[in-house]
C-alpha positions in Angstrom: 1.6 -37.8 9.1 0.9 -37.6 12.9 3.3 -34.7 13.5 1.2 -32.5 11.2 -2.0 -33.2 13.3 -3.4 -30.9 15.9 -3.3 -32.4 19.4 -7.0 -31.3 19.7 -7.8 -34.1 17.2 -5.9 -36.8 19.1 -6.7 -39.2 21.9 -3.6 -40.7 23.4 -3.4 -44.0 25.2 -4.8 -47.5 24.5 -7.9 -47.4 26.7 -9.0 -44.1 25.1 -8.1 -45.4 21.6 -10.2 -48.6 22.1 -13.2 -46.6 23.5 -13.0 -44.2 20.5 -12.9 -47.2 18.1 -15.9 -48.7 19.8 -17.7 -45.4 19.5 -17.0 -45.0 15.8 -15.0 -41.8 16.4 -11.7 -42.7 14.8 -10.3 -41.7 11.4 -6.8 -43.3 11.9 -4.8 -45.1 14.5 -1.1 -44.7 15.3 0.5 -47.7 17.0 3.9 -48.0 18.6 6.0 -50.9 17.3 7.3 -51.9 20.7 4.0 -52.3 22.7 3.0 -55.6 24.4 1.8 -58.2 22.0 -1.6 -58.9 23.7 -2.4 -55.1 23.6 -1.2 -54.8 20.0 -3.4 -57.8 19.0 -6.4 -56.2 20.7 -6.0 -52.9 19.0 -5.2 -54.3 15.6 -8.3 -56.6 15.8 -10.5 -53.6 16.6 -8.9 -51.6 13.8 -9.4 -54.5 11.3 -13.0 -55.1 12.4 -13.8 -51.4 11.9 -11.8 -50.9 8.7 -9.7 -48.1 10.2 -6.3 -47.3 8.7 -3.3 -47.4 10.9 0.3 -46.4 10.9 3.1 -48.0 12.9 5.5 -45.6 14.8 9.0 -46.7 15.7 8.6 -46.6 19.5 6.4 -45.7 22.4 8.8 -42.9 23.3 8.6 -41.4 19.8 4.8 -41.7 19.7 4.6 -39.9 23.0 6.9 -37.1 21.8 5.0 -36.7 18.6 1.8 -36.4 20.5 3.2 -33.7 22.7 3.3 -35.6 26.0 6.3 -36.2 28.3 5.7 -39.9 28.6 5.6 -42.8 26.2 2.4 -43.8 24.4 1.4 -47.2 23.1 -1.3 -45.8 20.7 -3.1 -42.7 19.6 -6.3 -42.1 17.7 -7.0 -39.4 15.2 -10.6 -38.4 15.6 -13.2 -37.9 12.9 
């Protein structure tokens, strides 16, 4: 579960997540359920193309809180 993960092992945000996927640095993706559909599609396509497991989190606000930031987050990546 994400809440048991050290924040040192996380990248938060969609741009950083997509860059990390492209760089083969990701062990798992966490994706908020309520993000924009085009962004969700782009991230899920990258995840599927790279065989990366993912977990859906209820909302952007919850994902941000779990990641230890004061703003919402669309996605987060657990690094290898």
